[in-house]
C-alpha positions in Angstrom: -30.4 2.8 2.4 -28.0 -0.5 3.6 -24.9 -1.3 1.8 -25.5 -4.6 -0.4 -22.8 -7.5 0.2 -20.2 -7.5 -2.7 -21.2 -8.4 -6.1 -20.4 -12.4 -6.6 -21.1 -13.0 -2.6 -22.1 -16.6 -2.0 -24.2 -17.4 0.4 -22.2 -19.0 2.5 -19.5 -16.4 2.1 -22.6 -14.1 3.8 -23.4 -17.0 6.3 -20.1 -17.1 7.2 -19.3 -13.4 7.7 -22.3 -13.1 9.7 -21.7 -16.6 12.1 -21.6 -15.3 15.6 -17.7 -15.0 16.7 -16.2 -17.6 18.6 -13.3 -16.8 20.4 -10.6 -19.7 20.9 -7.1 -19.9 22.4 -5.1 -20.8 25.2 -7.1 -21.6 28.4 -10.3 -20.0 26.3 -13.3 -22.0 26.3 -15.5 -22.0 23.0 -18.5 -20.2 23.7 -21.7 -22.2 22.1 -24.5 -19.9 21.2 -28.1 -19.9 22.3 -30.3 -21.5 20.2 -32.1 -17.9 19.6 -28.7 -16.3 18.8 -28.3 -19.6 16.0 -31.7 -17.9 14.6 -31.0 -14.3 14.6 -27.7 -15.2 12.9 -29.3 -17.0 10.4 -32.0 -14.3 9.4 -29.4 -11.5 9.5 -27.8 -14.0 6.9 -30.4 -14.3 4.5 -31.0 -10.2 4.9 -27.5 -9.4 4.2 -27.2 -11.7 1.3 -30.1 -9.5 -0.2 -28.7 -6.4 1.2 -31.0 -5.7 4.1 -30.0 -4.3 7.4 -29.8 -6.3 11.1 -32.6 -7.3 12.9 -32.5 -7.5 16.3 -34.3 -9.9 19.0 -37.0 -8.7 21.3 -36.8 -10.3 24.8 -40.7 -10.1 25.1 -41.7 -11.5 21.7 -39.3 -14.2 22.5 -41.1 -15.1 25.6 -44.4 -15.1 24.1 -43.1 -17.3 21.3 -41.7 -19.7 23.9 -45.1 -20.2 25.2 -46.6 -20.4 21.5 -43.9 -23.6 21.5 -45.6 -25.2 24.3 -48.7 -24.7 23.3 -48.2 -26.2 19.8 -45.9 -29.2 22.0 -48.8 -29.9 24.3 -51.5 -30.1 21.1 -49.5 -31.7 19.0 -51.3 -34.5 16.9 -54.5 -32.7 17.8 -57.2 -30.6 15.2 -55.4 -27.5 17.0 -52.4 -28.2 15.0 -53.8 -29.2 11.6 -53.0 -27.0 8.9 -53.3 -23.0 9.7 -55.0 -24.2 12.7 -51.5 -23.4 14.6 -51.8 -19.9 13.9 -54.6 -19.2 16.2 -54.7 -20.6 20.0 -57.8 -21.5 21.8 -57.7 -20.8 25.3 -59.4 -23.6 26.7 -56.5 -26.0 25.9 -53.2 -26.7 27.5 -50.5 -24.0 27.0 -52.9 -21.3 25.7 -51.7 -17.6 26.9 -52.7 -14.2 25.8 -48.8 -13.4 24.9 -48.3 -17.1 23.2 -51.5 -16.5 21.0 -49.8 -12.7 19.9 -46.9 -14.8 18.5 -49.4 -17.6 16.6 -50.8 -14.5 14.6 -47.9 -13.3 13.9 -44.8 -15.8 13.5 -43.8 -18.9 11.3 -44.3 -22.2 12.8 -43.0 -25.2 12.4 -43.8 -27.7 14.3 -40.9 -30.3 14.2 -38.0 -29.1 13.2 -34.2 -30.9 14.0 -32.9 -27.5 14.8 -34.3 -23.8 14.9 -31.4 -23.2 11.7 -33.1 -25.4 9.5 -36.4 -24.2 10.2 -35.9 -20.7 8.6 -34.3 -22.4 6.0 -37.6 -23.8 5.2 -39.1 -21.0 6.2 -37.4 -19.1 3.0 -37.8 -22.0 1.0 -41.7 -20.9 0.5 -43.1 -17.6 -0.7 -45.7 -16.8 2.5 -43.0 -17.7 5.0 -40.3 -15.9 3.3 -42.2 -12.9 3.0 -42.0 -10.8 6.5 -37.7 -12.1 6.8 -37.3 -10.2 3.8 -39.2 -6.7 5.1 -36.4 -3.8 4.7 -38.8 -2.1 7.5 -38.5 -4.9 10.2 -36.5 -4.2 13.0 -37.0 -6.9 15.4 -38.2 -10.6 15.9 -39.2 -13.0 18.7 -37.6 -16.7 18.5 -39.3 -19.7 20.4 -38.6 -23.5 20.6 -39.8 -26.6 22.6 -38.0 -30.2 22.2 -40.0 -33.0 21.4 -39.3 -36.3 23.0 -37.2 -37.3 20.1 -35.0 -33.7 20.5 -36.5 -32.2 17.5 -38.2 -29.0 18.0 -41.8 -26.9 18.0 -40.3 -23.8 16.4 -41.8 -20.1 15.9 -40.3 -17.0 14.1 -42.1 -13.6 15.3 -41.8 -10.7 13.4 -42.1 -7.0 15.0 -44.3 -4.2 13.0 -42.5 -3.3 10.3 -41.4 0.5 9.5 -41.6 2.4 6.2 -38.8 1.6 4.1 -38.3 2.9 0.9 -35.7 -0.1 0.9 -38.2 -1.7 -2.3 -38.1 -3.8 -4.1 -36.4 -7.2 -2.5 -35.1 -10.0 -4.8 -34.6 -13.3 -3.8 -32.2 -15.1 -4.9 -30.5 -12.0 -4.8 -28.7 -10.6 -7.7 -25.2 -12.8 -8.7 -25.8 -14.8 -5.4 -24.4 -18.4 -5.5 -25.1 -21.3 -3.3 -28.9 -21.4 -3.5 -31.0 -23.9 -2.7 -32.8 -26.2 -5.0 -36.4 -27.2 -3.7 -39.3 -25.4 -2.8 -40.1 -26.1 0.8 -42.7 -28.2 2.9 -45.2 -25.0 2.7 -48.5 -24.4 4.1 -50.7 -23.5 2.3 -48.7 -25.1 -0.7 -49.3 -22.6 -3.7 -47.5 -25.2 -6.2 -51.2 -27.2 -8.0 -52.2 -30.3 -7.4 -50.1 -30.3 -3.6 -46.8 -30.7 -6.1 -43.3 -29.9 -6.0 -40.8 -27.7 -7.3 -38.1 -25.7 -7.7 -36.5 -23.1 -5.2 -38.7 -19.9 -5.3 -37.6 -16.9 -6.7 -39.4 -13.8 -5.7 -39.9 -10.2 -6.0 -41.1 -8.4 -3.2 -42.7 -4.9 -2.7 -44.6 -3.4 0.1 -47.6 -5.4 1.1 -50.2 -3.4 -0.7 -48.7 -1.9 -2.9 -50.7 -2.0 -6.2 -48.9 -4.0 -8.6 -50.6 -5.1 -11.9 -49.7 -7.2 -15.6 -47.0 -9.2 -13.8 -45.1 -11.2 -16.7 -41.7 -13.6 -16.1 -39.4 -15.9 -17.9 -37.1 -18.2 -16.6 -34.1 -19.3 -18.6 -30.5 -21.5 -17.2 -27.2 -21.0 -18.2 -27.9 -22.5 -21.9 -30.8 -20.2 -22.6 -33.2 -23.0 -22.7 -36.9 -21.6 -21.0 -37.6 -23.2 -17.7 -41.1 -23.8 -16.9 -42.8 -22.1 -14.4 -45.8 -21.6 -12.1 -46.2 -17.8 -11.7 -48.1 -16.3 -9.1 -48.5 -12.8 -7.5 -50.8 -10.2 -5.7 -53.5 -10.0 -9.0 -53.0 -13.4 -10.0 -52.3 -15.4 -6.4 -51.5 -19.1 -6.6 -54.3 -19.8 -3.7 -56.9 -17.8 -1.9 -54.2 -17.3 0.6 -53.1 -13.4 0.4 -49.9 -12.8 -1.4 -49.1 -9.3 0.0 -47.5 -7.7 -2.5 -44.6 -10.6 -3.5 -44.2 -11.6 -7.0 -43.3 -15.1 -7.4 -41.9 -17.5 -10.1 -41.9 -21.3 -8.5 -39.8 -23.7 -11.4 -41.7 -26.5 -12.0 -39.5 -29.0 -11.5 -36.2 -29.2 -8.5 -33.3 -26.7 -10.0 -30.5 -28.1 -11.1 -27.5 -28.0 -9.3 -24.0 -25.5 -10.4 -26.7 -24.1 -12.8 -26.8 -20.5 -13.5 -30.3 -18.9 -14.2 -31.3 -15.8 -15.3 -35.2 -14.1 -14.6 -36.8 -11.6 -15.9 -40.1 -10.1 -14.4 -41.7 -7.2 -16.0 -44.9 -5.5 -14.3 -46.6 -2.0 -13.5 -46.0 -1.3 -9.8 -47.6 1.7 -8.4 -48.8 3.0 -11.5 -45.5 2.7 -13.5 -44.1 0.4 -15.8 -41.0 -1.8 -14.5 -38.9 -4.2 -15.6 -36.1 -6.0 -13.2 -33.7 -8.8 -14.7 -31.1 -10.9 -12.6 -29.2 -14.2 -12.4 -28.2 -16.0 -9.5 -26.3 -19.5 -9.5 -27.3 -23.1 -7.7 -25.3 -24.7 -5.4 -22.7 -27.7 -6.3 -24.2 -31.0 -4.8 -22.5 -32.5 -1.4 -21.0 -36.1 -2.3 -21.3 -38.7 0.2 -21.2 -42.3 1.1 -24.1 -43.9 2.7 -21.7 -45.7 4.8 -20.4 -42.7 6.4 -22.6 -42.0 8.8 -20.9 -38.9 10.5 -20.6 -37.4 7.1 -24.4 -38.1 6.7 -25.0 -36.8 10.0 -23.2 -33.6 9.1 -25.1 -32.8 6.0 -28.6 -32.8 7.2 -30.3 -30.1 5.3 -27.7 -30.1 2.6 -28.3 -31.2 -0.9 -26.0 -34.0 -1.5 -25.4 -36.9 -4.1 -25.5 -40.0 -1.8 -23.9 -43.5 -3.2 -24.9 -46.4 -1.5 -26.1 -50.2 -1.9 -29.3 -51.2 -1.3 -29.7 -54.2 1.3 -33.7 -54.1 1.9 -36.6 -52.3 0.3 -40.4 -52.3 0.4 -43.7 -50.2 0.9 -42.9 -47.6 3.9 -47.0 -47.1 2.9 -49.5 -47.4 -0.3 -48.0 -44.1 -1.4 -44.1 -44.2 -1.1 -41.9 -47.1 -1.5 -38.8 -47.0 0.4 -34.9 -48.9 -0.2 -32.7 -48.8 2.9 -28.9 -48.6 1.9 -27.3 -47.2 5.2 -27.3 -48.0 8.8 -25.2 -45.4 11.5 -22.4 -47.1 13.8 -22.0 -44.2 15.6 -25.9 -43.7 17.0 -26.3 -40.6 14.8 -29.6 -42.5 13.5 -31.2 -46.2 13.2 -31.3 -46.1 9.3 -30.6 -44.1 6.5 -33.4 -44.7 3.1 -34.2 -43.2 -0.4 -38.1 -42.5 0.1 -39.7 -42.9 -3.7 -43.6 -42.0 -4.6 -44.9 -44.7 -6.0 -45.5 -42.4 -9.2 -41.4 -42.3 -9.3 -41.4 -45.8 -8.4 -43.5 -47.3 -11.4 -41.4 -44.5 -13.9 -37.9 -46.3 -12.1 -39.2 -50.0 -11.7 -42.1 -50.7 -13.8 -43.8 -53.4 -11.5 -41.1 -54.6 -10.3 -40.8 -54.6 -6.4 -39.0 -52.7 -4.1 -37.2 -55.8 -2.7 -36.2 -56.8 -5.8 -33.5 -53.8 -5.9 -31.3 -55.5 -3.3 -27.6 -55.5 -3.8 -27.9 -52.2 -6.4 -25.9 -49.7 -6.2 -27.5 -46.3 -6.3 -26.3 -42.4 -6.6 -29.5 -40.5 -5.2 -29.9 -36.7 -5.5 -31.9 -35.7 -2.3 -31.4 -33.8 0.8 -30.6 -35.5 3.9 -33.4 -35.4 6.8 -33.9 -36.5 10.5 -37.0 -37.6 11.5 -37.9 -38.9 15.0 -34.7 -38.8 16.4 -33.7 -42.2 14.4 -34.5 -42.1 10.9 -32.4 -40.3 8.2 -34.4 -40.0 4.7 -33.4 -39.0 1.5 -36.5 -38.1 -0.4 -36.8 -37.6 -4.1 -39.4 -36.3 -6.3 -38.1 -37.3 -9.8 -37.0 -40.3 -11.8 -34.0 -38.4 -12.8 -32.7 -38.3 -9.0 -31.9 -41.8 -8.9 -30.1 -43.6 -11.3 -28.5 -47.1 -10.8 -24.7 -47.7 -11.3 
């Protein structure tokens, strides 16, 4: 058994305690952790929040993952990288190696991400990629990455064979956890119907091949109001992709900030009826001004409330409108834009063109993401996440 974090410990507290210690002093230079060490610290922070023991880096696994990251880089933009194809190396393609192929089959993959910590956050925001990270019997991981021309990374996180453990079940977010994210990640396959969006997934995980039947669940907010959700479990998986011991409650909408949620899951696990109830609290949004490019750049991957004035508007493509609300004076990015799905745009503006919003002051709830090293995007999924002041 392992010791769980103190009751009420926040996500940020746990992340801070497990961050690599940098010694600062007179005549002592700060040592920058390697990307692999940063990734290891991030994985172990998540595991600690769930009461799980730390894992270690395996050099041989990491070597294979570095090779597969280079394979993904050399074959990006081809059918070999479409959908789940990146999990199977094609021997005839550039960069294919036996060790890389082994990583591909047993790894979480990210074909283009700003850094490894953001990749791990993204994997934890999905039900399929989260599962291996939250296995109590996991002891070693491998980490690989390859840099794209714009500075972003092809990333791979490989999991060693997990040993037997009596640490089941694993709940995430954990009981009494705070600073919990709000949104579901960009996961392939997407378990949300119609390739939709949703709130941060809540999972109860047992052994991969344990019998789990008769699952029922409920989710309420701090006022006791019922929260609609999608339920996916081993008996009734959301997609044809195997569920493997994970019961998933996926809110139909993005979770509200600074809100306490309570989930109850009833199920028959290994022939015995069980019930689990626990609560967690979501993070507060970071308040940002679109004119403060340093603050915007420092908030990549952080749910925020951004205020800015529209300088230009248009259609990115037939499915997405954009509203430019800022630029960078310090070279962090070229432009800051709000991206609005066309269906949401019609809710907000009716038949009005995006360009007619020039000069309007907006308040946007979104997570800044840097794309191609020069575009800072604030993508919203719901009309309630954009307000005209």
